[in-house]
N, C-alpha and C positions, 0 to 999 in steps of 0.2 A: 342498289345502284350498280350499274355496269361499269367496272373499272377497266375492263379489257378494251382499251382504245388508245390511240396515240395521244400524247400529252396535249397537242393543240386542240383536240376535240374534248378531252377530259376536263381541262382547265376551266372552260366556260360552263360545262355541265355541273361543276362543283360549286359555282356561285349560287347562293340561296340554299345550299344543302346544310344539314344540321350536324355539327361535329360534337361528339360527346367523348370526354376523356375523364374517367374517374370522378364523376359527379359535377364536373364543370362542362358547360355546354354553350354553344353560340352558333350563329348563322354565318357561314362563310361568305365574306364580302369582297375578297380579293385574292387572286391566284396569279401565278406565272407558270408557263409551260416550258419544259426542257426536253429535248429529244436527242437521240444519238448522233444526229447530223449537225448539232448545234455546238459551236466552239465554246459556249458558255456553260454547257451541261457537264455535270460530274460523270456522265456516261460517255461523253465524247471520246476519251482515250480507249474505250472498251472496258470489259470487266476487270476490276481490281478488288483487293480485299476491302478497301474503304467503300466502294460503291456496289458491292455484291447484291444488296437488296433491290437496287434498281433493275437488275436483271433476273430477279426472282419472281415470285407470284404477284399477280395484279392484286390491287386492293390491300397492299401492305404498307407499312410506314418505312420511309427512308429518313433517318435522323442523322444530321451531321452538325458539326460546329462551324459557325461562320466567323471568319477572322479570328479564330481561336477564343472567341468570347461568348457567343450565344448559340444555343441549340436551335435548330431550325427543323420543321416537320414538312416533309413532302409525301405525296400520295403516289404510289407506284401504279402506272398504267401498263401498257404493253412492254415487253422487254426493252430496256434502255430509255424508257419514257417515264418522267416524274413531274409532278405538279407541286410546286411550292405553295404552302398556305401562307399568304402575306398578311392577312387581317381577317378578323371576324367581329361580329356584334355579339357581345356576351349576353346570355339570357338566363343561365343558372350557374350557381356556384361563384357568384361575383365576389363575395367576401373573401373566399379562398383565393381567387385569382389576385386580388389586391394584396392579400397577405404574402403570396408567393413573389409578387413583383415589388412589394414594399412601397407602392404608390398606386394611385388610380389614374395618373397621367399617362396617356397613350397606352392604356392598359393592354389592349390587344391590337394595336396598330404597329405593323411591322412584323416580319417573321420571327425575330428573336423575342420580341415582347409577347407575341402570341404563344409561342412555345413555352416560354417561362411561365406565363399566367396559367396555361393548361397543365404545367408540371411535367412536360415532355423532357426526357433525358435519353441518353444513349441506351438505356435499358429498354426503350421502346423501339429500337432499331429492328426492322423486320417483322414487327408485331402486326398481325392481320387486323384490319379495320372493320371487323364484323362481330366483335365481342360485345356483350351487353354494356360493359363500361368503357369501351374503346372502339367507337364506330362512327360511320358517316351514313346518314340517312338522306335520301333524296328529299329536296324541298320543292316548293312550288316553282313554276316557270316564272322567271324574272327578266327585267330589261337589263342589258349588259352595256358596260363601257369597255372599249378595247384600246390599248395603247402600247407604246414601247415599254420594255422592262426597265427596272431601275436598280441601282446598286451594283451594276456589272459593267465591264468595259468591252467585252467581246459580244458582237451581235445584240447590243443593247437596243438598237433601233427596231428589232424584229417586233411586230405587233402581237406579242404573246403574253401580255398582261391584261387581265380581265377583272372587271369590278362590278359591283352592284350599283346600278344607276340610282342616284338620289341618296345613297347611303352616306352618313357622316362617319362611318367606320372604315375609312380607306387610309392606307399609310401615307399616301401623297395624292394630290389632285391629279386627275387625268388631263392631258392636253385637250383643249377644246377643239382643236383642228383635226383630231383623229376620229 
């Protein structure tokens, strides 16, 4: 998969791709794009110690803690561009995902739940996404939903949230008018 592109181009391309992390696997069903011109992006203030991975090589993981509670996984595109993995349809390692989450409710719906189910931690920060046990493989071409991002206050209305049309594995429904 070609990760060397702006986040608004990479985010829809990741829908339908297969994400594998240490024996757990799923189809990416929802993403959000963030770019350096975006006031909601971690890269907006420029390079810092916290966001250095976003300015590093394409196709690497940017892992951060959201609200001090949940690890979240983003895929680095071009420098300053990252795509948040919001949800996926689990296909392998489901028992392990349930064990990690302590429940099967909303198992991989929402970025924090998804990262927890996959066992993502800060130890994965900057890790390349091309290892046999930590990778993203291109999936088939799929139909997309597009809408405003959720869970943020700045530039929330930008249509940079993408979802797999018809999937029941979305963190929240998409507005029907978008």
